[in-house]
MARBA-3410 file (N, C-alpha, C, O; in Angstrom, 1 decimal):
218
27.9,5.4,6.5,27.9,6.6,5.4,28.8,7.6,5.9,28.7,8.1,7.1 ~ 29.8,8.0,5.2,30.7,9.1,5.5,30.0,10.4,5.7,28.8,10.4,5.3 ~ 30.6,11.4,6.4,29.9,12.6,6.6,29.9,13.5,5.3,29.1,14.4,5.1 ~ 30.9,13.1,4.5,30.8,14.0,3.2,29.8,13.5,2.3,29.1,14.3,1.5 ~ 29.5,12.1,2.3,28.4,11.7,1.4,27.1,12.0,2.1,26.1,12.2,1.4
27.0,12.0,3.3,25.7,12.4,3.9,25.5,13.9,3.5,24.4,14.3,3.3 ~ 26.4,14.7,3.5,26.2,16.2,3.2,25.8,16.3,1.7,24.9,17.1,1.3 ~ 26.5,15.4,0.9,26.1,15.5,-0.5,24.7,15.1,-0.8,24.0,15.7,-1.6 ~ 24.3,14.1,-0.2,22.9,13.6,-0.4,21.8,14.6,0.1,20.8,14.8,-0.6 ~ 22.1,15.3,1.2,21.2,16.3,1.7,21.2,17.5,0.7,20.2,18.2,0.6
22.2,17.8,0.1,22.3,19.0,-0.9,21.4,18.5,-2.1,20.6,19.3,-2.7 ~ 21.7,17.2,-2.5,21.0,16.8,-3.8,19.5,16.9,-3.5,18.8,17.3,-4.5 ~ 19.1,16.6,-2.4,17.6,16.6,-2.2,17.0,18.0,-2.4,15.8,18.1,-2.8 ~ 17.7,18.9,-2.3,17.3,20.2,-2.4,17.0,20.8,-4.0,16.3,21.8,-4.2 ~ 17.6,19.8,-4.9,17.5,20.3,-6.4,17.1,19.1,-7.3,17.1,19.3,-8.5
16.7,18.0,-6.8,16.2,17.0,-7.4,15.0,16.4,-6.7,15.0,16.1,-5.5 ~ 13.8,16.2,-7.5,12.6,15.5,-6.9,12.9,14.1,-6.5,13.4,13.3,-7.3 ~ 12.6,13.8,-5.4,12.9,12.3,-4.9,12.1,11.3,-5.5,10.9,11.6,-5.9 ~ 12.6,10.0,-5.7,11.8,9.0,-6.3,10.8,8.7,-5.2,11.1,8.7,-4.0 ~ 9.4,8.5,-5.8,8.3,8.1,-4.6,8.6,6.8,-3.8,8.2,6.8,-2.6
9.3,5.8,-4.4,9.4,4.6,-3.8,10.7,4.7,-3.0,10.7,4.2,-1.8 ~ 11.9,5.3,-3.5,13.0,5.1,-2.9,13.5,6.3,-2.1,14.4,6.2,-1.3 ~ 12.9,7.5,-2.4,13.5,8.7,-1.8,12.7,9.3,-0.8,13.0,10.4,-0.3 ~ 11.5,8.7,-0.3,10.7,9.3,0.7,10.8,8.4,2.0,10.7,7.2,1.8 ~ 11.0,8.9,3.1,11.1,8.2,4.4,9.8,7.3,4.5,8.8,7.6,3.9
9.9,6.2,5.3,8.7,5.4,5.6,7.9,6.2,6.7,6.7,6.3,6.6 ~ 8.6,6.6,7.7,7.9,7.2,8.7,7.7,8.7,8.6,8.6,9.4,8.4 ~ 6.5,9.1,8.8,6.2,10.6,8.9,6.8,11.3,10.1,7.4,10.6,11.0 ~ 6.6,12.5,10.2,7.3,13.2,11.4,6.6,12.7,12.6,7.4,12.6,13.6 ~ 5.4,12.5,12.7,4.6,11.8,13.9,4.9,10.5,13.9,4.9,9.9,12.8
5.2,9.8,15.0,5.6,8.4,14.9,4.3,7.4,14.8,4.4,6.2,14.7 ~ 3.2,7.9,14.8,1.9,7.3,14.7,1.5,7.2,13.3,0.6,6.4,12.9 ~ 2.2,8.0,12.3,1.8,7.9,10.9,2.8,7.5,10.2,4.0,7.5,10.6 ~ 2.5,7.1,8.8,3.5,6.7,7.9,3.2,7.7,6.5,2.1,8.2,6.3 ~ 4.3,7.9,5.9,4.1,8.6,4.5,3.6,7.7,3.5,4.1,6.5,3.4
2.7,8.1,2.7,2.0,7.3,1.6,2.0,8.0,0.3,1.7,9.2,0.2 ~ 2.4,7.4,-0.6,2.4,7.8,-2.1,1.0,7.3,-2.6,0.8,6.1,-2.6 ~ 0.0,8.2,-3.1,-1.0,7.9,-3.6,-1.1,7.9,-5.2,-0.8,8.8,-5.9 ~ -1.6,6.6,-5.7,-1.5,6.5,-7.2,-2.9,6.5,-7.8,-3.1,7.0,-8.9 ~ -4.0,6.1,-7.0,-5.3,6.0,-7.5,-6.2,6.8,-6.6,-6.0,6.6,-5.3
-7.3,7.5,-7.0,-8.4,7.9,-6.3,-9.7,7.4,-6.8,-9.8,7.0,-8.0 ~ -10.8,7.4,-6.0,-12.0,6.8,-6.4,-12.7,7.2,-7.7,-13.4,6.4,-8.3 ~ -12.4,8.4,-8.2,-12.9,9.0,-9.3,-12.2,8.6,-10.6,-12.6,9.0,-11.7 ~ -11.0,7.9,-10.4,-10.2,7.5,-11.5,-10.8,6.4,-12.4,-11.2,5.3,-11.8 ~ -11.0,6.6,-13.6,-11.6,5.5,-14.6,-10.4,4.6,-15.2,-10.7,3.6,-15.9
-9.2,4.9,-14.9,-8.2,4.2,-15.3,-7.3,3.8,-14.0,-7.2,4.6,-13.0 ~ -6.6,2.6,-14.1,-5.6,2.4,-12.9,-4.3,2.8,-13.2,-3.8,2.4,-14.2 ~ -3.7,3.7,-12.4,-2.4,4.3,-12.5,-1.4,3.4,-11.5,-1.8,3.0,-10.3 ~ -0.4,3.2,-12.0,0.7,2.4,-11.2,2.1,3.2,-11.4,2.4,3.8,-12.4 ~ 2.9,3.1,-10.3,4.1,3.7,-10.5,4.9,2.9,-11.4,4.9,1.7,-11.3
5.8,3.6,-12.3,6.7,3.0,-13.1,7.9,2.9,-12.1,8.2,4.0,-11.6 ~ 8.5,1.8,-11.8,9.4,1.8,-10.6,10.9,2.3,-11.2,11.7,2.8,-10.4 ~ 11.1,2.1,-12.4,12.4,2.7,-12.9,12.5,4.2,-12.8,13.5,4.8,-12.4 ~ 11.4,4.9,-13.4,11.5,6.4,-13.5,10.9,7.1,-12.2,11.4,8.1,-11.8 ~ 9.9,6.6,-11.6,9.1,7.2,-10.6,8.0,7.9,-11.1,7.3,8.5,-10.2
7.7,7.9,-12.3,6.5,8.5,-12.8,5.3,7.6,-12.6,5.4,6.4,-12.5 ~ 4.1,8.2,-12.7,2.9,7.3,-12.7,2.6,6.9,-14.3,2.8,7.8,-15.1 ~ 2.1,5.7,-14.5,1.9,5.4,-15.8,0.5,4.7,-15.9,0.0,4.3,-14.8 ~ -0.1,4.7,-17.0,-1.3,3.8,-17.1,-1.2,2.4,-17.0,-0.4,1.9,-17.8 ~ -1.9,1.7,-16.1,-1.7,0.2,-16.1,-2.6,-0.4,-17.0,-2.3,-1.3,-17.8
-4.0,0.1,-16.9,-5.1,-0.6,-17.5,-6.3,0.2,-17.1,-6.2,0.9,-16.1 ~ -7.4,0.3,-18.0,-8.7,0.8,-17.7,-9.3,0.2,-16.6,-8.9,-1.0,-16.3 ~ -10.1,0.8,-15.9,-10.7,0.1,-14.7,-11.8,-0.7,-15.5,-12.3,-0.2,-16.4 ~ -12.1,-2.0,-15.0,-13.0,-2.8,-15.8,-14.4,-2.6,-15.4,-14.8,-2.7,-14.2 ~ -15.3,-2.2,-16.3,-16.8,-2.0,-16.1,-17.0,-1.0,-15.0,-16.4,0.1,-15.1
-17.7,-1.3,-14.0,-18.1,-0.4,-13.1,-17.2,-0.4,-11.8,-17.5,0.4,-10.9 ~ -16.3,-1.0,-11.6,-15.3,-1.2,-10.6,-14.6,0.0,-10.4,-14.0,0.6,-11.4 ~ -14.5,0.6,-9.1,-13.8,1.7,-8.8,-13.2,1.5,-7.4,-13.9,1.0,-6.5 ~ -12.0,1.9,-7.2,-11.5,1.8,-5.7,-12.0,2.7,-4.9,-12.1,3.9,-5.1 ~ -12.4,2.0,-3.8,-13.4,2.9,-2.8,-12.6,3.7,-1.8,-13.1,4.1,-0.7
-11.4,4.0,-2.0,-10.6,4.7,-1.0,-9.2,5.2,-1.8,-8.8,4.8,-2.8 ~ -8.7,6.2,-1.2,-7.3,6.6,-1.7,-6.4,5.3,-1.8,-6.4,4.5,-0.9 ~ -5.7,5.0,-2.9,-4.9,3.8,-3.0,-3.5,4.1,-3.3,-3.3,4.9,-4.2 ~ -2.5,3.6,-2.7,-1.0,3.8,-3.2,-0.1,2.9,-2.4,-0.5,1.7,-2.2 ~ 0.9,3.3,-1.9,1.8,2.4,-1.3,2.7,3.3,-0.3,2.7,4.5,-0.4
3.4,2.5,0.7,4.2,3.2,1.5,5.6,3.0,0.9,6.1,1.9,0.5 ~ 6.4,4.2,0.9,7.8,4.3,0.4,8.6,3.3,1.2,8.4,3.0,2.4 ~ 9.7,2.9,0.5,10.8,2.1,1.0,10.3,0.9,1.8,10.8,0.5,2.8 ~ 9.2,0.2,1.2,8.7,-1.1,1.6,8.8,-2.1,0.4,8.9,-1.7,-0.8 ~ 8.7,-3.3,0.6,9.0,-4.2,-0.5,8.4,-5.5,-0.1,8.7,-6.0,1.0
7.5,-6.2,-0.8,7.0,-7.4,-0.2,7.4,-8.6,-0.9,6.9,-9.0,-2.0 ~ 8.5,-9.2,-0.2,9.2,-10.4,-0.7,9.2,-11.4,0.3,8.2,-11.9,0.7 ~ 10.6,-11.9,0.6,10.5,-13.3,1.3,10.0,-13.0,2.8,9.4,-14.0,3.3 ~ 10.1,-12.1,3.6,9.7,-12.1,4.8,8.3,-12.0,5.0,7.6,-12.6,5.9 ~ 7.7,-11.0,3.9,6.2,-10.8,4.0,5.5,-12.2,3.7,4.6,-12.7,4.4
6.1,-12.8,2.5,5.7,-14.1,2.1,5.8,-15.2,3.2,4.8,-15.9,3.4 ~ 6.8,-15.2,4.0,6.8,-16.3,4.9,6.0,-16.1,6.1,5.7,-17.1,6.8 ~ 5.6,-14.8,6.5,4.7,-14.4,7.4,3.3,-14.8,7.1,2.6,-15.3,8.0 ~ 2.9,-14.6,5.8,1.6,-14.9,5.4,1.5,-16.4,5.4,0.4,-16.8,5.8 ~ 2.6,-17.2,4.9,2.4,-18.6,4.8,2.3,-19.2,6.3,1.6,-20.2,6.4
2.9,-18.6,7.3,2.9,-18.9,8.7,1.5,-18.7,9.1,1.0,-19.5,9.9 ~ 0.8,-17.7,8.8,-0.4,-17.3,9.3,-1.5,-18.2,8.6,-2.4,-18.7,9.3 ~ -1.4,-18.5,7.3,-2.5,-19.2,6.6,-2.3,-20.7,6.4,-3.3,-21.5,6.3 ~ -0.9,-21.0,6.6,-0.7,-22.5,6.3,-0.5,-23.0,5.0,-0.3,-24.2,4.8 ~ -0.6,-21.9,4.0,-0.5,-22.0,2.6,1.0,-22.3,2.2,1.9,-21.7,2.8
1.2,-23.2,1.3,2.7,-23.3,0.9,3.1,-22.6,-0.4,2.3,-22.4,-1.3 ~ 4.4,-22.4,-0.4,4.9,-21.8,-1.7,4.5,-20.5,-2.0,4.6,-20.1,-3.1 ~ 4.1,-19.7,-1.0,3.8,-18.4,-1.3,5.1,-17.5,-1.6,6.1,-17.7,-1.1 ~ 4.9,-16.6,-2.5,5.9,-15.4,-2.8,5.4,-14.1,-2.6,4.2,-13.9,-2.8 ~ 6.2,-13.2,-2.3,5.9,-11.9,-2.4,5.7,-11.4,-3.7,6.3,-11.9,-4.6
4.7,-10.4,-3.9,4.4,-9.8,-5.2,5.5,-9.1,-5.8,5.4,-8.9,-7.0 ~ 6.6,-8.7,-5.1,7.7,-7.8,-5.7,7.4,-6.3,-5.9,8.0,-5.7,-6.8 ~ 6.3,-5.9,-5.1,5.8,-4.4,-5.1,6.1,-3.7,-3.8,6.3,-4.3,-2.7 ~ 6.1,-2.5,-3.8,5.9,-2.0,-2.5,4.6,-2.2,-1.7,3.6,-2.4,-2.4 ~ 4.5,-2.2,-0.5,3.4,-2.5,0.3,2.1,-1.6,0.0,2.2,-0.4,0.2
1.1,-2.1,-0.4,-0.1,-1.4,-0.8,-0.8,-0.8,0.5,-0.7,-1.4,1.5 ~ -1.5,0.3,0.3,-2.3,0.7,1.3,-3.5,1.5,0.7,-3.4,2.2,-0.3 ~ -4.6,1.4,1.5,-5.8,2.1,1.3,-6.1,3.1,2.4,-6.1,2.8,3.5 ~ -6.3,4.4,1.9,-6.4,5.5,2.9,-7.8,6.1,2.8,-8.2,6.6,1.8 ~ -8.5,5.9,4.1,-9.9,6.4,4.2,-9.9,7.8,4.5,-9.1,8.2,5.4
-10.7,8.7,3.9,-10.9,10.1,4.1,-12.3,10.6,3.6,-12.9,10.1,2.6 ~ -12.9,11.5,4.3,-14.2,12.1,4.2,-14.1,13.1,2.9,-15.1,13.4,2.2 ~ -12.8,13.5,2.6,-12.8,14.6,1.7,-12.6,14.1,0.3,-11.8,13.1,0.1 ~ -13.1,14.6,-0.7,-12.9,14.3,-2.1,-11.6,14.7,-2.6,-11.4,15.9,-2.8 ~ -10.6,13.8,-2.9,-9.3,14.2,-3.3,-9.3,13.7,-4.7,-9.6,12.6,-4.9
-8.9,14.7,-5.6,-9.4,14.4,-7.1,-8.4,13.8,-8.0,-8.7,13.3,-9.1 ~ -7.1,13.7,-7.5,-6.1,13.1,-8.2,-5.0,12.6,-7.5,-4.8,13.0,-6.4 ~ -4.2,11.5,-8.0,-3.3,10.9,-7.4,-1.8,11.7,-7.6,-1.8,12.9,-7.9 ~ -0.7,10.9,-7.5,0.6,11.6,-7.8,0.8,12.5,-6.5,1.4,13.6,-6.8 ~ 0.5,12.3,-5.3,0.8,13.0,-4.2,1.0,12.3,-2.9,0.6,11.2,-2.7
1.6,13.0,-2.0,2.0,12.3,-0.7,1.1,12.8,0.3,0.5,13.9,0.3 ~ 1.0,11.9,1.4,0.1,12.3,2.5,0.6,11.4,3.6,1.3,10.5,3.4 ~ 0.1,11.8,4.8,0.4,11.0,6.0,-0.9,10.3,6.5,-2.0,10.9,6.5 ~ -0.7,8.9,6.9,-1.8,8.1,7.3,-1.4,7.3,8.4,-0.3,6.9,8.6 ~ -2.5,6.9,9.3,-2.3,6.0,10.3,-2.9,4.6,10.0,-4.1,4.5,9.9
-2.2,3.6,10.0,-2.6,2.3,9.8,-3.5,1.9,10.9,-3.2,2.1,12.1 ~ -4.7,1.2,10.6,-5.6,0.7,11.6,-6.0,-0.8,11.4,-6.8,-1.3,12.2 ~ -5.2,-1.5,10.3,-5.5,-2.9,10.1,-5.3,-3.2,8.6,-4.7,-2.4,7.9 ~ -5.6,-4.3,8.2,-5.4,-4.7,6.8,-6.1,-5.9,6.4,-6.7,-6.6,7.1 ~ -6.0,-6.2,5.0,-6.4,-7.4,4.4,-5.3,-8.3,4.0,-4.4,-7.8,3.3
-5.2,-9.6,4.4,-4.3,-10.5,3.9,-4.8,-11.1,2.6,-5.6,-12.1,2.6 ~ -4.4,-10.5,1.5,-4.8,-11.1,0.2,-3.8,-11.9,-0.5,-2.6,-11.6,-0.4 ~ -4.3,-12.9,-1.3,-3.3,-13.8,-1.9,-3.8,-13.8,-3.4,-5.0,-14.1,-3.6 ~ -3.1,-13.3,-4.4,-3.4,-13.1,-5.8,-2.5,-14.1,-6.6,-1.3,-13.9,-6.8 ~ -3.1,-15.2,-6.9,-2.4,-16.2,-7.8,-1.2,-16.6,-7.1,-0.1,-16.4,-7.8
-1.1,-17.1,-5.9,0.1,-17.5,-5.2,1.0,-16.3,-4.7,2.0,-16.6,-4.1 ~ 0.6,-15.0,-5.0,1.5,-14.0,-4.5,0.8,-13.3,-3.3,-0.4,-13.1,-3.3 ~ 1.6,-12.9,-2.5,1.1,-12.2,-1.2,1.0,-10.9,-1.5,2.0,-10.3,-1.9 ~ -0.1,-10.2,-1.3,-0.5,-8.9,-1.9,-1.3,-8.1,-0.7,-2.4,-7.7,-0.9 ~ -0.7,-8.1,0.6,-1.4,-7.4,1.5,-2.0,-5.9,1.2,-1.3,-5.2,0.5
-3.1,-5.6,1.6,-3.5,-4.3,1.6,-3.8,-3.7,3.0,-4.8,-4.0,3.6 ~ -2.8,-2.8,3.4,-3.0,-2.2,4.6,-4.2,-1.1,4.7,-4.3,-0.4,3.7 ~ -4.9,-0.8,5.7,-6.0,-0.1,5.7,-5.7,1.1,6.7,-5.3,0.8,7.9 ~ -5.9,2.3,6.3,-5.3,3.5,7.2,-6.3,4.6,7.0,-7.2,4.6,6.1 ~ -6.1,5.6,7.8,-6.9,6.7,7.8,-6.0,8.0,7.5,-4.8,7.9,7.8
-6.5,9.1,7.0,-5.8,10.2,6.8,-5.7,11.0,7.9,-6.7,11.2,8.6 ~ -4.4,11.5,8.1,-4.2,12.4,9.2,-5.0,13.6,9.4,-5.2,14.3,8.5 ~ -5.6,13.9,10.7,-6.5,14.9,10.8,-7.8,14.9,10.1,-8.5,16.0,10.0 ~ -8.2,13.6,9.6,-9.4,13.7,8.9,-10.6,13.8,10.0,-10.5,13.3,11.1 ~ -11.7,14.6,9.6,-12.7,14.9,10.7,-13.5,13.7,10.9,-14.1,13.6,12.0
-13.7,12.7,10.1,-14.5,11.5,10.4,-13.7,10.4,10.7,-13.8,10.0,11.8 ~ -12.8,9.9,9.8,-12.0,8.7,10.0,-10.7,8.9,10.8,-10.1,7.9,11.3 ~ -10.3,10.2,11.1,-9.0,10.4,11.8,-8.9,9.9,13.2,-7.9,9.7,13.8 ~ -10.2,9.8,13.8,-10.2,9.2,15.3,-10.2,7.8,15.3,-10.3,7.2,16.4 ~ -10.2,7.1,14.2,-10.1,5.5,14.2,-8.8,5.2,14.6,-7.8,5.7,14.2
-8.7,4.2,15.6,-7.5,3.7,16.1,-7.2,2.3,15.7,-6.0,1.9,15.6 ~ -8.2,1.4,15.4,-7.9,0.1,14.9,-9.1,-0.5,14.2,-10.2,0.1,14.2 ~ -8.9,-1.4,13.6,-9.9,-1.9,12.5,-11.4,-2.1,13.1,-12.4,-2.0,12.3 ~ -11.5,-2.2,14.3,-12.8,-2.5,14.9,-13.6,-1.2,15.0,-14.8,-1.3,15.2 ~ -12.9,-0.1,14.8,-13.5,1.2,14.8,-14.2,1.6,13.5,-15.0,2.5,13.4
-13.8,0.9,12.4,-14.3,1.1,11.2,-15.7,0.5,10.7,-15.9,-0.7,10.9 ~ -16.5,1.3,10.3,-17.8,0.7,10.1,-17.8,-0.8,9.1,-17.1,-0.8,8.1 ~ -18.5,-1.8,9.5,-18.3,-3.0,8.6,-18.7,-2.8,7.1,-18.1,-3.4,6.2 ~ -19.6,-2.0,6.9,-19.9,-1.7,5.5,-18.8,-1.1,4.6,-18.6,-1.5,3.5 ~ -18.0,-0.4,5.2,-16.8,0.2,4.6,-15.7,-0.9,4.3,-15.1,-1.0,3.2
-15.6,-1.8,5.3,-14.6,-2.9,5.1,-15.2,-3.8,4.0,-14.4,-4.3,3.2 ~ -16.5,-4.1,4.0,-17.1,-5.1,3.1,-16.8,-4.6,1.6,-16.6,-5.3,0.6 ~ -16.9,-3.1,1.7,-16.9,-2.6,0.2,-15.4,-2.7,-0.3,-15.2,-3.1,-1.4 ~ -14.4,-2.5,0.7,-13.0,-2.8,0.3,-12.7,-4.1,-0.2,-12.0,-4.3,-1.2 ~ -13.3,-5.2,0.6,-13.0,-6.6,0.2,-13.7,-6.8,-1.0,-13.1,-7.4,-1.9
-14.9,-6.4,-1.2,-15.6,-6.6,-2.5,-14.8,-6.1,-3.8,-14.8,-6.8,-4.8 ~ -14.1,-5.0,-3.6,-13.4,-4.4,-4.6,-12.2,-5.3,-5.0,-12.1,-5.7,-6.1 ~ -11.5,-5.6,-4.1,-10.2,-6.4,-4.2,-10.6,-7.9,-4.7,-9.8,-8.4,-5.5 ~ -11.6,-8.4,-4.3,-12.1,-9.7,-4.8,-12.7,-9.7,-6.2,-12.9,-10.7,-6.8 ~ -12.9,-8.7,-6.6,-13.8,-8.6,-8.1,-13.0,-7.8,-9.0,-13.2,-8.0,-10.2
-11.9,-6.9,-8.7,-11.5,-5.9,-9.6,-10.8,-6.5,-10.8,-10.7,-5.8,-11.8 ~ -10.4,-7.7,-10.8,-9.8,-8.2,-12.0,-10.8,-9.2,-12.8,-10.5,-9.6,-14.0 ~ -12.0,-9.4,-12.2,-12.9,-10.1,-13.0,-13.7,-9.5,-14.1,-14.1,-8.3,-14.0 ~ -14.1,-10.1,-15.2,-14.8,-9.6,-16.2,-16.2,-10.3,-16.2,-16.3,-11.5,-16.3 ~ -17.3,-9.5,-16.0,-18.6,-10.2,-16.0,-18.9,-11.1,-17.2,-18.6,-10.7,-18.3
-19.5,-12.2,-16.9,-19.9,-13.1,-17.9,-18.9,-14.0,-18.2,-19.2,-14.9,-19.0 ~ -17.7,-13.9,-17.7,-16.5,-14.9,-17.8,-16.4,-15.7,-16.7,-16.4,-15.3,-15.6 ~ -16.4,-16.9,-17.0,-16.2,-18.0,-15.8,-14.7,-18.1,-15.4,-13.9,-17.2,-15.6 ~ -14.6,-19.3,-14.8,-13.1,-19.6,-14.3,-12.9,-19.4,-13.0,-13.7,-18.7,-12.4 ~ -11.9,-20.0,-12.4,-11.7,-20.1,-11.0,-11.1,-18.7,-10.5,-10.3,-18.1,-11.1
-11.8,-18.3,-9.4,-11.2,-17.0,-8.8,-9.7,-17.2,-8.4,-9.4,-18.0,-7.5 ~ -8.8,-16.4,-8.8,-7.5,-16.5,-8.3,-7.0,-15.6,-7.2,-5.9,-15.7,-6.7 ~ -8.1,-14.6,-6.8,-7.8,-13.7,-5.7,-8.6,-14.2,-4.5,-9.8,-14.6,-4.6 ~ -7.8,-14.2,-3.4,-8.7,-14.6,-2.1,-8.3,-13.7,-1.1,-7.2,-13.1,-1.2 ~ -9.2,-13.4,-0.1,-8.8,-12.5,1.2,-8.8,-13.5,2.2,-9.9,-13.9,2.5
-7.7,-14.0,2.9,-7.6,-15.0,3.9,-7.9,-14.6,5.3,-8.2,-15.4,6.2 ~ -7.9,-13.2,5.5,-8.0,-12.6,6.9,-8.1,-11.1,6.8,-7.6,-10.5,5.9 ~ -8.7,-10.5,7.8,-8.6,-9.2,8.0,-8.0,-9.0,9.5,-8.5,-9.6,10.4 ~ -6.9,-8.1,9.5,-6.1,-8.2,10.8,-6.1,-6.8,11.3,-6.5,-5.9,10.5 ~ -5.7,-6.6,12.6,-5.8,-5.4,13.3,-4.6,-4.5,13.2,-3.7,-4.7,12.3
-4.5,-3.3,13.9,-3.4,-2.4,13.8,-2.1,-3.0,14.1,-1.1,-2.8,13.4 ~ -2.0,-3.7,15.2,-0.8,-4.5,15.6,-0.3,-5.2,14.5,0.8,-4.8,14.0 ~ -0.9,-6.1,13.9,-0.5,-6.9,12.9,-0.1,-6.1,11.7,0.8,-6.5,11.0 ~ -0.9,-5.0,11.4,-0.5,-4.3,10.1,0.9,-3.6,10.4,1.7,-3.4,9.5 ~ 1.1,-3.1,11.6,2.5,-2.6,11.8,3.6,-3.6,11.8,4.8,-3.3,11.5
3.3,-4.9,12.2,4.2,-5.9,12.0,4.5,-6.2,10.6,5.6,-6.5,10.3 ~ 3.5,-6.2,9.8,3.7,-6.5,8.4,4.5,-5.3,7.7,5.4,-5.5,6.8 ~ 4.2,-4.0,8.1,4.9,-2.9,7.5,6.4,-3.1,7.9,7.3,-3.1,7.1 ~ 6.6,-3.4,9.1,8.1,-3.7,9.5,8.7,-4.8,8.6,9.9,-4.6,8.1 ~ 8.1,-5.9,8.4,8.6,-6.9,7.6,8.9,-6.5,6.2,9.8,-7.0,5.6
8.0,-5.6,5.7,8.2,-5.2,4.3,9.4,-4.2,4.3,10.1,-4.1,3.2 ~ 9.6,-3.4,5.4,10.8,-2.5,5.4,11.9,-3.3,5.5,12.9,-2.8,5.0 ~ 12.0,-4.5,6.2,13.2,-5.4,6.3,13.5,-5.9,4.7,14.7,-5.9,4.2 ~ 12.3,-6.4,4.1,12.6,-6.8,2.8,13.1,-5.7,1.9,13.9,-6.0,1.0 ~ 12.8,-4.6,2.0,13.3,-3.4,1.2,14.8,-3.1,1.6,15.6,-2.7,0.7
15.1,-3.3,2.9,16.5,-2.9,3.2,17.4,-4.0,2.8,18.6,-3.8,2.6 ~ 16.8,-5.2,2.6,17.8,-6.4,2.0,17.9,-6.2,0.6,18.9,-6.6,0.0 ~ 16.9,-5.7,0.0,17.0,-5.6,-1.5,17.6,-4.4,-2.1,18.2,-4.4,-3.2 ~ 17.5,-3.3,-1.2,18.1,-2.0,-1.7,18.9,-1.4,-0.7,18.6,-0.4,-0.1 ~ 20.1,-2.0,-0.4,21.0,-1.6,0.7,21.7,-0.3,0.3,22.9,-0.2,0.2
20.9,0.8,0.0,21.6,2.1,-0.4,21.8,2.9,0.9,20.9,2.7,1.7 ~ 22.8,3.6,1.1,22.9,4.5,2.2,21.9,5.6,2.2,21.8,6.2,1.1 ~ 21.3,6.0,3.4,20.3,7.0,3.3,20.1,7.5,4.7,19.3,8.4,5.0
END
């Protein structure tokens, strides 16, 4: 990147709101934390999702029946789940023909504080994750804790998290697309729960996938 272009980009940041996916750095100021854009909070009765083109939140669908997301839910900016993320999941599971879901890397953030709306940025520390496969697509869910949270902020790895909280997260993702009373084969599976070290590796792979797909100077 030329010095002139770098200066221009820095000036533009002062006058235009950055795109939540493309315009926010992956890493927070502290190296242990990542920036996270929150789309949904536990009190939401509809599922909001980022419109990738505009950067605005849009309504994806109403939450089905009594399902609600049991944590703050969003994505890590400048990540992308494609070839590298899919290849790693295939290596770990032995499953064939997996593909990335084509979205930023999802993340669940635990906090004791009731945050009432999404469309916000926060800093979170990954402690582990869920290796989820949704109809042949790799759809990892990183599990993290809110920076400076009085209860969860001290957690460093997945083993620090109470099993009932992890069970609640797993249950939500295994059932949130199901409609009670309707049969059929379950298309969503959670193949493993992994620790902080593996979560950081998957984040790094998703950053590599992003850089390969969006080689824009920044």
